[in-house]
C-alpha positions as CSV (number, residue, x, y, z in Angstrom):
1,X,113.6,73.5,95.5
2,X,112.9,75.7,98.4
3,X,113.1,79.2,97.4
4,X,113.2,80.2,101.0
5,X,116.7,78.9,100.9
6,X,117.2,79.4,97.2
7,X,119.0,82.6,98.0
8,X,121.7,80.8,100.0
9,X,125.0,82.3,98.8
10,X,123.2,85.6,98.5
11,X,124.2,88.4,100.9
12,X,121.2,88.2,103.2
13,X,122.0,91.5,105.0
14,X,121.9,93.3,101.6
15,X,118.6,91.5,100.9
16,X,116.9,92.8,104.0
17,X,118.4,96.3,103.5
18,X,117.0,96.2,99.9
19,X,113.5,95.8,101.4
20,X,113.9,99.0,103.3
21,X,112.8,97.4,106.6
22,X,113.3,99.7,109.6
23,X,111.3,99.4,112.8
24,X,107.9,99.2,111.3
25,X,104.8,100.3,113.1
26,X,101.4,98.5,112.9
27,X,98.5,99.9,110.9
28,X,95.2,99.0,112.5
29,X,94.0,97.6,115.7
30,X,95.1,94.6,117.6
31,X,93.6,91.2,117.0
32,X,92.9,90.7,120.7
33,X,94.4,88.3,123.1
34,X,94.8,84.8,121.8
35,X,95.8,83.1,125.0
36,X,95.6,84.0,128.6
37,X,95.9,82.3,132.0
38,X,98.9,80.1,131.3
39,X,100.9,79.1,134.4
40,X,104.0,81.2,133.9
41,X,106.0,82.1,130.8
42,X,106.3,79.3,128.2
43,X,109.0,79.4,125.5
44,X,108.1,77.9,122.1
45,X,111.1,76.8,120.1
46,X,110.8,77.2,116.3
47,X,113.1,75.4,113.8
48,X,113.3,78.0,111.2
49,X,115.7,79.7,108.7
50,X,118.4,82.2,109.4
51,X,116.1,85.2,108.5
52,X,113.6,84.1,111.2
53,X,116.3,83.5,113.8
54,X,118.0,86.8,113.1
55,X,114.8,88.7,113.5
56,X,113.1,86.5,116.3
57,X,113.0,89.5,118.7
58,X,111.1,91.6,116.2
59,X,108.8,88.7,115.3
60,X,108.0,87.9,118.9
61,X,107.2,91.6,119.6
62,X,104.8,91.7,116.7
63,X,103.2,88.4,117.6
64,X,102.4,89.9,121.1
65,X,101.1,93.1,119.4
66,X,98.6,91.1,117.3
67,X,97.3,89.3,120.4
68,X,99.7,86.5,121.4
69,X,99.8,86.2,125.2
70,X,102.7,87.9,126.8
71,X,103.2,84.6,128.7
72,X,104.4,83.0,125.5
73,X,107.9,83.6,124.3
74,X,109.6,82.6,121.1
75,X,113.1,81.2,120.5
76,X,114.4,80.0,117.2
77,X,117.1,77.6,115.9
78,X,118.2,77.9,112.4
79,X,118.3,74.7,110.4
80,X,121.0,73.8,108.0
81,X,121.1,76.0,104.9
82,X,120.3,73.2,102.4
83,X,116.6,72.6,102.2
84,X,117.1,68.9,101.5
85,X,119.5,68.5,104.4
86,X,117.0,70.3,106.7
87,X,114.3,67.9,105.6
88,X,116.5,65.0,106.7
89,X,117.3,66.7,110.0
90,X,113.6,67.3,110.7
91,X,112.8,63.6,109.8
92,X,115.4,62.4,112.4
93,X,114.0,64.7,115.1
94,X,110.3,63.8,114.4
95,X,111.1,60.0,114.0
96,X,112.9,60.2,117.4
97,X,109.8,61.7,119.0
98,X,111.8,64.6,120.3
99,X,109.7,67.2,122.3
100,X,111.6,70.2,120.8
101,X,111.4,72.1,118.6
102,X,107.6,72.6,119.1
103,X,107.2,74.2,115.6
104,X,108.9,73.5,112.3
105,X,109.3,75.8,109.4
106,X,108.9,73.4,106.5
107,X,109.5,73.7,102.7
108,X,106.1,73.4,101.0
109,X,107.8,71.1,98.5
110,X,108.4,68.4,101.1
111,X,105.7,68.8,103.7
112,X,103.5,66.1,102.2
113,X,105.9,63.2,103.0
114,X,105.8,64.2,106.6
115,X,102.0,64.2,106.5
116,X,102.1,60.7,104.9
117,X,104.3,59.4,107.7
118,X,101.9,60.9,110.2
119,X,104.6,63.0,111.7
120,X,102.6,66.2,111.9
121,X,99.4,67.3,113.7
122,X,96.2,67.8,111.8
123,X,95.2,71.3,112.7
124,X,91.7,70.9,111.3
125,X,90.9,68.3,113.9
126,X,91.8,70.4,116.9
127,X,91.3,74.0,115.6
128,X,88.6,73.7,112.9
129,X,87.9,77.4,113.0
130,X,91.6,78.2,112.2
131,X,91.7,75.6,109.5
132,X,88.5,76.9,107.9
133,X,89.9,80.5,107.9
134,X,93.0,79.3,106.1
135,X,91.2,77.1,103.6
136,X,88.8,79.9,102.7
137,X,91.1,82.9,102.6
138,X,94.5,81.7,101.4
139,X,95.9,80.9,97.9
140,X,94.3,77.6,97.1
141,X,97.3,76.0,95.5
142,X,99.5,76.9,98.4
143,X,97.1,75.5,101.0
144,X,96.9,72.2,99.1
145,X,100.5,71.7,99.6
146,X,99.8,71.1,103.3
147,X,96.6,69.1,103.1
148,X,95.8,65.4,102.9
149,X,93.3,63.8,100.5
150,X,90.4,64.3,103.0
151,X,91.1,68.0,103.4
152,X,92.9,67.7,106.7
153,X,95.2,70.7,107.2
154,X,98.6,70.0,108.8
155,X,100.0,73.4,109.6
156,X,99.8,77.1,108.8
157,X,101.0,78.4,105.4
158,X,103.6,81.0,106.1
159,X,104.7,82.5,102.8
160,X,104.5,81.4,99.1
161,X,107.2,82.1,96.5
162,X,106.8,82.0,92.7
163,X,108.9,82.0,89.6
164,X,109.0,85.3,87.8
165,X,110.8,86.9,84.9
166,X,113.0,89.8,85.8
167,X,114.1,92.1,82.9
168,X,116.0,95.3,82.2
169,X,113.2,97.8,81.5
170,X,115.7,100.5,80.5
171,X,117.2,98.2,77.8
172,X,114.0,97.1,76.3
173,X,112.9,100.7,76.1
174,X,116.1,101.6,74.4
175,X,115.4,98.9,71.8
176,X,112.0,100.4,71.1
177,X,109.6,98.4,73.3
178,X,107.0,99.8,75.7
179,X,106.5,97.5,78.7
180,X,104.2,99.9,80.6
181,X,101.9,100.8,77.6
182,X,101.6,97.1,76.8
183,X,101.2,96.1,80.5
184,X,103.9,93.4,80.6
185,X,103.5,93.4,84.4
186,X,100.1,91.5,84.3
187,X,99.6,90.6,80.6
188,X,101.9,87.7,79.9
189,X,103.9,87.6,76.7
190,X,104.0,84.6,74.4
191,X,107.3,82.8,74.2
192,X,107.4,83.8,70.6
193,X,107.2,87.5,71.4
194,X,109.4,87.2,74.5
195,X,112.2,85.6,72.5
196,X,111.9,88.2,69.7
197,X,112.0,91.1,72.3
198,X,114.9,89.5,74.0
199,X,116.9,89.0,70.8
200,X,116.2,92.5,69.4
201,X,117.1,94.1,72.7
202,X,120.2,92.0,73.1
203,X,121.4,93.1,69.6
204,X,120.3,96.8,69.8
205,X,121.9,97.4,73.2
206,X,125.0,95.2,72.7
207,X,124.1,93.2,75.8
208,X,126.1,90.0,76.1
209,X,123.2,87.6,76.7
210,X,119.5,87.7,76.3
211,X,118.0,85.2,78.8
212,X,119.4,83.5,81.8
213,X,117.8,80.7,83.9
214,X,118.6,77.6,85.8
215,X,119.3,74.4,83.8
216,X,121.9,72.6,85.8
217,X,121.1,68.9,86.4
218,X,119.6,69.5,89.9
219,X,116.3,69.5,91.7
220,X,115.5,73.1,90.6
221,X,115.5,72.1,86.9
222,X,113.0,69.3,87.5
223,X,110.7,71.0,90.0
224,X,110.8,74.5,88.7
225,X,112.3,75.8,85.5
226,X,111.4,72.9,83.2
227,X,108.0,72.5,84.8
228,X,107.3,76.1,84.0
229,X,108.5,75.7,80.4
230,X,106.4,72.5,79.9
231,X,103.3,73.8,81.8
232,X,103.3,77.0,79.7
233,X,103.1,74.8,76.6
234,X,100.1,72.9,78.0
235,X,102.2,69.8,78.9
236,X,103.2,68.1,82.1
237,X,105.0,65.0,83.5
238,X,101.8,63.2,84.5
239,X,98.9,64.4,82.4
240,X,96.2,66.5,84.0
241,X,97.0,68.6,87.0
242,X,94.7,66.5,89.2
243,X,97.4,63.8,88.8
244,X,100.1,65.8,90.4
245,X,100.0,63.9,93.7
246,X,99.2,60.4,92.3
247,X,98.1,57.8,92.7
248,X,101.6,56.7,91.8
249,X,101.5,53.8,89.3
250,X,97.9,54.7,88.1
251,X,98.6,58.1,86.5
252,X,99.9,58.4,82.9
253,X,103.5,59.4,82.3
254,X,103.4,62.1,79.6
255,X,106.9,63.5,79.3
256,X,107.1,62.3,75.7
257,X,103.9,64.2,74.6
258,X,104.1,67.0,72.0
259,X,103.9,69.9,74.5
260,X,106.8,68.6,76.5
261,X,108.9,67.9,73.5
262,X,108.1,71.4,72.0
263,X,109.1,73.0,75.3
264,X,112.3,71.2,75.2
265,X,112.9,72.1,71.6
266,X,112.2,75.8,72.5
267,X,114.8,75.9,75.3
268,X,117.3,74.1,73.1
269,X,116.7,76.8,70.5
270,X,117.3,79.5,73.1
271,X,120.7,78.0,73.7
272,X,121.6,76.9,70.1
273,X,119.4,78.4,67.3
274,X,121.1,76.1,64.7
275,X,120.2,72.9,66.5
276,X,118.7,70.2,64.2
277,X,115.6,70.2,66.4
278,X,115.2,73.9,66.8
279,X,111.7,75.3,67.2
280,X,111.2,77.7,64.3
281,X,108.5,79.9,66.0
282,X,111.0,81.3,68.6
283,X,114.2,83.4,68.3
284,X,117.3,81.4,69.0
285,X,120.8,82.0,70.4
286,X,119.6,84.2,73.3
287,X,120.9,82.0,76.2
288,X,124.5,80.9,76.9
289,X,125.5,77.3,77.2
290,X,126.5,78.2,80.7
291,X,122.9,77.9,81.8
292,X,123.4,74.2,81.7
293,X,125.6,74.6,84.8
294,X,123.7,77.4,86.5
295,X,121.6,77.3,89.6
296,X,119.9,80.3,91.2
297,X,122.8,82.3,92.5
298,X,125.1,81.6,89.6
299,X,122.4,82.5,87.0
300,X,121.6,85.7,88.8
301,X,125.1,87.0,88.9
302,X,125.5,87.9,85.2
303,X,122.1,89.6,85.3
304,X,123.0,91.7,88.3
305,X,126.3,92.6,86.6
306,X,124.4,94.0,83.6
307,X,125.2,91.3,81.1
308,X,121.7,89.9,80.6
309,X,118.3,91.3,79.4
310,X,115.9,88.7,80.9
311,X,116.3,86.5,83.9
312,X,114.1,83.9,85.5
313,X,114.3,83.7,89.3
314,X,112.4,84.1,92.7
315,X,111.2,87.1,94.7
316,X,114.5,87.4,96.6
317,X,116.1,88.4,93.4
318,X,113.6,91.2,92.8
319,X,114.4,92.7,96.2
320,X,118.1,92.6,95.4
321,X,118.1,93.8,91.8
322,X,115.4,96.4,92.3
323,X,117.2,98.1,95.1
324,X,118.2,101.7,94.6
325,X,121.9,100.7,94.6
326,X,121.2,98.1,91.9
327,X,118.8,98.7,88.9
328,X,116.1,100.5,90.9
329,X,113.1,101.3,88.8
330,X,114.9,100.1,85.7
331,X,114.1,96.6,86.9
332,X,111.0,95.2,85.3
333,X,109.2,92.1,86.4
334,X,106.7,90.1,84.4
335,X,105.0,86.7,84.6
336,X,106.5,83.7,82.9
337,X,105.6,83.7,79.2
338,X,103.4,81.0,77.6
339,X,103.4,78.8,74.5
340,X,99.7,78.0,74.3
341,X,96.6,79.3,76.1
342,X,94.7,77.3,78.7
343,X,92.0,76.5,76.2
344,X,94.6,75.1,73.7
345,X,96.5,73.0,76.4
346,X,96.7,69.3,75.9
347,X,96.3,68.6,79.6
348,X,93.7,70.2,81.9
349,X,95.1,72.7,84.3
350,X,98.0,73.8,82.2
351,X,98.7,76.3,79.5
352,X,99.0,80.1,79.8
353,X,101.5,81.7,82.2
354,X,102.8,79.0,84.7
355,X,104.9,79.7,87.7
356,X,106.5,77.2,90.0
357,X,105.1,77.5,93.5
358,X,107.4,77.4,96.4
359,X,107.3,78.7,99.9
360,X,107.2,77.6,103.6
361,X,104.8,76.5,106.2
362,X,104.7,76.3,110.0
363,X,103.9,72.8,111.3
364,X,103.3,71.4,114.8
365,X,105.4,68.7,116.4
366,X,103.0,66.0,117.8
367,X,105.4,65.2,120.6
368,X,105.6,68.7,122.0
369,X,104.3,69.0,125.6
370,X,103.5,72.7,124.7
371,X,100.8,72.0,122.1
372,X,98.4,74.7,123.2
373,X,100.8,77.7,123.3
374,X,102.4,76.4,120.1
375,X,98.9,76.5,118.5
376,X,98.5,80.1,119.7
377,X,101.7,81.1,118.0
378,X,100.4,79.4,114.8
379,X,97.1,81.3,115.1
380,X,98.9,84.6,115.6
381,X,100.8,84.0,112.4
382,X,97.5,84.0,110.5
383,X,96.7,87.6,111.5
384,X,96.8,89.9,108.4
385,X,98.7,92.5,110.4
386,X,101.4,89.9,111.1
387,X,101.6,88.8,107.5
388,X,102.0,92.4,106.3
389,X,104.7,92.9,108.9
390,X,106.6,89.9,107.6
391,X,106.4,91.2,104.1
392,X,107.8,94.5,105.2
393,X,110.5,93.0,107.4
394,X,111.7,90.0,105.3
395,X,109.9,90.2,101.9
396,X,107.8,87.2,102.7
397,X,104.8,87.3,100.4
398,X,101.5,87.0,102.3
399,X,99.5,83.8,101.7
400,X,96.3,85.8,101.4
401,X,95.4,87.2,98.0
402,X,93.4,90.0,99.5
403,X,96.4,91.5,101.1
404,X,98.0,92.1,97.7
405,X,95.3,94.7,97.1
406,X,96.2,96.8,100.1
407,X,98.1,100.1,99.7
408,X,100.3,99.0,102.6
409,X,101.8,96.2,100.5
410,X,102.2,98.5,97.5
411,X,104.0,101.1,99.6
412,X,106.8,98.8,100.7
413,X,110.1,99.9,99.2
414,X,111.2,97.9,96.1
415,X,108.9,94.9,96.4
416,X,105.8,97.0,96.6
417,X,106.3,98.0,92.9
418,X,105.8,94.5,91.8
419,X,102.8,93.3,93.9
420,X,100.4,93.0,91.0
421,X,102.8,90.7,89.1
422,X,103.5,88.6,92.2
423,X,99.8,88.1,92.9
424,X,99.3,87.0,89.3
425,X,102.1,84.5,89.5
426,X,100.8,83.1,92.7
427,X,97.3,82.7,91.2
428,X,98.8,80.9,88.2
429,X,101.3,78.7,90.1
430,X,101.9,75.0,89.9
431,X,103.6,72.8,92.5
432,X,106.0,70.0,91.9
433,X,104.4,66.6,92.0
434,X,105.5,65.5,95.4
435,X,104.9,61.8,96.0
436,X,106.9,58.9,97.5
437,X,108.4,58.5,94.0
438,X,109.4,62.1,93.5
439,X,112.9,62.0,94.9
440,X,113.9,59.4,92.3
441,X,111.8,60.9,89.5
442,X,113.2,64.4,89.9
443,X,116.7,63.1,89.6
444,X,115.9,61.4,86.3
445,X,114.0,64.4,85.0
446,X,116.9,66.7,85.7
447,X,119.5,64.4,84.1
448,X,117.5,63.7,80.9
449,X,116.4,67.3,80.5
450,X,119.9,68.7,81.0
451,X,121.1,66.1,78.4
452,X,118.4,67.2,75.9
453,X,119.2,70.8,76.3
454,X,122.9,70.1,76.0
455,X,122.3,68.4,72.6
456,X,123.4,64.9,73.8
457,X,120.3,63.5,72.2
458,X,117.2,64.9,70.4
459,X,114.4,66.2,72.6
460,X,112.2,63.4,71.4
461,X,114.7,60.7,72.2
462,X,115.5,62.1,75.6
463,X,111.9,62.4,76.6
464,X,111.1,58.9,75.4
465,X,114.0,57.6,77.5
466,X,112.8,59.7,80.4
467,X,109.3,58.2,80.0
468,X,110.6,54.7,80.4
469,X,112.6,55.7,83.5
470,X,109.6,57.4,85.2
471,X,107.2,54.6,84.3
472,X,109.6,52.1,86.0
473,X,109.8,54.2,89.1
474,X,106.0,54.6,89.2
475,X,105.5,50.8,88.8
476,X,108.1,50.0,91.5
477,X,106.6,52.5,93.9
478,X,103.1,51.1,93.4
479,X,104.3,47.5,94.0
480,X,106.1,48.7,97.2
481,X,103.0,50.4,98.4
482,X,100.8,47.4,97.7
483,X,103.2,45.2,99.6
484,X,102.9,47.4,102.6
485,X,106.3,49.1,102.1
486,X,104.9,52.5,103.1
487,X,104.1,55.5,101.0
488,X,100.5,56.1,100.3
489,X,99.5,59.1,98.3
490,X,99.6,62.8,99.1
491,X,97.0,65.4,98.8
492,X,95.0,66.0,95.7
493,X,95.3,69.5,94.3
494,X,98.4,71.6,94.0
495,X,101.5,71.8,96.1
496,X,105.1,72.6,95.7
497,X,108.5,73.3,96.9
498,X,109.4,76.5,97.3
499,X,110.6,79.3,95.8
500,X,111.0,82.2,98.4
């Protein structure tokens, strides 16, 4: 799921207010002019989200400040609120070879299919110096969500998002725990300790529920929550992390493996500690059955209302719930807990704290007659000053790890308090396995996992059923590709949808 739009249904004005953004000044010198000598003003239209459109004037001014030619102006159209519907809208526009918009703000979770259909421009072929800078300085996993197998780069990463664990710091302290002394912000807890802390805090403070998350039978369960649970136990849908993007039909289907079953048993225990297949090593009865119907906004509401100790969500929730008119400094944020270490993981690339990676990219329409000025806009968006500005203005995490070390990021109201945790989650993030088969596979995963967590069948039975379904989809997709039905395989490495 795209976390850039995960917050739909959230009061966006309150979100921006929570960030404390007010007419921010630049710190540091200008990057220098990126483009001069154009014949008159040229307007670059960007298909973006509502945040970008609502702040397009401020964004354009800052782009000029960091060096974009004054001859280049920016306009924005906001796509539909649903990330999936926006993907379909973009596909129609690009398939129709429309000249506008020139630039597309794309969910990192579904950029790869556009690359496979050759609907985007390979930046590395026409601006190799720009591509080289991005591939050397940005979060590696995030960059791979916009690459092909040969390392071609099909856009500019805009901002990543990651899954995090929000918690009531005041409540856990009241229950006798010391999150600062034990450095919960950057030293992940085991699921065993996490569940014990949650249970004891819930009981000691008479809080209604312990842990809320998203377990509705929807894309977010397959691409994000369940992927975090399984990855933190050393398991995955398709074996080693190198298999994330295929080849479809040639990679193993491993959803019936012990780590995945144990992760399912763990979450089942959180919901119903008396279940026949409960996992004895974790505390049970800390999550309500309502999580089986909850998505992002619905799962956050009880936490924001003070009825939950721990809550899994995306960075937008941090900005809202850490605001001074919400929990303020009583909001704690920690990485996702883990079941086994990386060394103990069954599959390479998993184990330890595991966050789902989301976020958005800026990509170039191959049919635009304004390619050069559009490329200059993309180049300006890679300026560190621009990325810090977007964090201050909209809470968009910079795609550069180095910026997380700056005092300027840490001085941003609310979000600046959690920069160290956010950097750790980005460094330990895993994307969803986006291939031509993923739309069908994610539906089956969400359905079977939700059933397993509901108690409709045992975790072992549901995962065995799911394995058969996924294997059938893999085989059918491979046959279609072999017959020339389209598809191909996306990039190697790590990519995802977003979270932001």
